C-alpha positions in Angstrom: 98.6 87.5 113.6 98.0 91.3 113.6 98.5 94.1 115.6 97.3 96.6 115.7 99.2 100.2 116.3 97.3 103.4 117.5 99.2 107.3 117.8 97.6 109.6 119.7 99.2 112.9 121.1 103.0 111.1 120.4 102.3 108.7 122.7 100.9 104.4 120.9 99.7 100.9 122.3 99.3 97.6 120.2 96.0 95.6 120.3 96.5 92.3 119.2 93.2 89.9 119.0 91.5 92.7 119.6 91.2 92.3 123.2 94.9 92.8 124.2 96.0 96.0 124.2 99.3 97.9 126.0 98.9 100.5 127.8 99.7 104.3 126.4 104.1 105.5 126.4 105.7 107.3 125.3 106.6 107.2 121.0 110.1 107.4 121.1 112.6 104.8 119.3 114.2 103.0 122.4 110.5 102.4 123.4 109.1 100.8 120.1 112.2 98.6 120.4 111.1 97.8 124.3 107.5 96.8 123.1 110.0 94.9 119.9 111.5 92.7 122.1 108.7 92.2 124.6 106.2 90.8 122.3 109.1 88.1 120.7 109.4 86.9 123.7 105.9 86.1 124.2 105.6 82.3 124.0 101.9 79.8 122.9 101.3 77.0 124.9 103.6 75.2 122.3 106.9 77.1 123.3 106.3 78.9 119.7 106.7 82.7 119.2 103.1 84.2 119.5 104.8 87.5 116.4 107.7 86.6 114.3 109.9 89.5 113.0 107.5 90.4 110.1 104.5 90.6 112.7 106.7 92.9 114.4 108.3 95.2 111.2 105.2 98.0 111.3 106.7 98.7 114.9 110.4 99.2 113.0 109.3 100.6 110.8 108.2 103.4 112.5 110.7 103.9 114.6 112.9 104.1 111.3 110.3 106.1 109.3 110.8 108.9 111.9 113.5 108.4 113.9 116.5 108.1 111.1 119.7 109.9 112.8 118.5 108.3 116.9 118.7 104.7 115.2 
């Protein structure tokens, strides 16, 4: 499932399926990691994870690209 990450004024939010949207969060490594944990915990009606680690890699890549010393 594709995720869209919107960034604005040092904040970010996640959009998926075009109509599920998180609130704007401060763009910090800990908030990005928390979103990865939250999104990975979501299950469909069959008990399968909605997002794979590959789906969520764009969130983690943004952390490592911009904050290499804080991981």
